[in-house]
N, C-alpha and C positions, 0 to 999 in steps of 0.2 A: 195702506200701511206697508204692503209688500214693496211698493215703489220706493218708499222711503228707505227701506233696508238695502235695496239694490243700489239706489243713488248714493247712500253713505259708503257702501263698499267700493264704488267706483271712484270716490274722492280720496281714497287712502293713498299714502305715500308709496312710491315705487321702491322696490328692494334694490339697493345699489348693486352694480355689477362690477366684477373684477376680471382682469385678464387671466388666462390660464398660466400656470407656473411654467418657468423655463424648462424645456425638455432636455434630458441628459441622454447622450448616446454612449452606451457601454461598449468596450472593445469587443471585437469578435473573438470566437474561440470558446473552448470549454470552460466551465466554471472552475476556479481554483479549488483544490482539495481542501477539505476541512481536516485539520490536524490538531489533536488535543495538545500536543507539545511540539511547536514548530521549530525544533532545533534542526537546522539544515544538515543533511547528510548522516544523521545518527540512525534514523529509521526511515526506510523508503517504502512506499507503496508503489505497486506497478502502475497505478493510475497517476502518480505524480508527474507533472510535466518534465521534471529533470531526472526521472528515474534512469534514463539511458546514460547519464553522466556518471552514475555510480556502478553501472554494469560493465565489467571488463570483458567477459565472454560467457557463452553458454546459456543465454536467455534468448528465446526466439522473439522476433519482432511481432508487434501487435498494433492494432489501431490506437491512435492517440486517445488516452484516457481509459483504455481497457483495464479493468480491475484485476484480471487474472492473466498470467502469461506462463507458457510452458518453459521449463528449463530443459537443457540437455542432461545427459548423465552426470556431467560436471559443470558447475557454474561458478564464476568468480565475480567478486564485488569489491568495492573500496568505499569505506565509510569514514567520516570525519567525526571522531569522538571528542567530547569536551573534557573528559577526565579519564583517569586510568583505573580507578577503583569504583566499586559499587555498581558495576554494569552487569547486565544479563543479556545473553544472546536470545533473540526472538525470531521466530519464523512462523508465518501463517501460510498454510498450503492446502491444496485439495488433492486427495488421492482418488482418482476416477475409478469407477466400477470396471470399466474396460481394462484399465491398466492393472487393477487388482486381479482380474480374471486371467489376464495374460501372463503376469509375472509372479503372482502370489504376493505374500507379505513382503514389505520393503522396509529398509532402514536407510539411514544416511549418516555420513560423517561430516562434521563442520570443522574446518581448519581456520583458526583465528591466529594470524601471524605465525602459521606453521604448527600451532598446538591443536591437538585433535580432541573433539567432543563427539561421542557416538550416541546416536539416538536409539530409543527402543524400536522394536519391530512394530510396524503399523499393519494390522491385519484387517482393518475395516476401511470402507470407502467413505468419502465425505470430507468436510471441512475439519482441519486439524491445526493445532497450535503446538509449538515446541519452544520451551524456555529452559535456559540453563545459566546459572551464575558463572561469570568469568573469573577464574582463580587469579589471585594476586600475582603479579609478575608477568602475566601474558601480554599486557599492553603497557609498554614502558613509558610512553609520553603521550599527552593529548595530541590529536591530529589524525593523519590517515592511518587506517587499519585495513589490512587485506583479509578478506574472508572468502573461503570457497566451500562449496557443498558438493559431496560426491554421493550419488544415489546408488544403492545396492539392493537388488539388481535393477538396471534400467529397464524401461518398457520398450521393447522392439515392436512397434506398431505395424499394422498391415500396410501402411503407406511407405514402409521401408525406412522410416526415421526412428531414431532412438530418443526417448524422452525420459525426463526425470519426474518432476511433479509440476502441477499447476501452482504457481507462486502468486500470493497476494501481497505479502509484505515481508521484509527481512531487515535485520539490523540489531541495534542495541537499545535496551531500555535501561533507565536508571532503576536499580534494584530498590524495592521498597523495604524499609527497615522492619 
């Protein structure tokens, strides 16, 4: 009886074989950033591959794809905004414990096309966010908008350099109604 079972299993049909699927070679380099709203130039993260094209001055170089970059005491940017109303300025930054110990509480001014927004004083270290609605008339037409940030007081580090904050992202959000 055992022989009959083994013999019947040996007579079964073979499973068909298929060639492996074609292989795809992905381009080299870092993964593109995931952005919830991919409007180019309106909000930039320091890890964006084109972040340097929006930085006019005052942001220190970093490795490609670095999420955080130090600013100097003053940093300048240019953004491409799609509209003139309903915008809020946004900045995510990190206030380091070393900087806080050395300089004490800090604040900053944001200049949007020459119009000033003053931040509150930041007394704690860590990840921080700053948002402020842009008043009507500050941005006259869609397109390029110049923004600068001025850190008060700057951090004069032991390496002899003056720093502002560690910046993660900066730009404009569409204000939620």
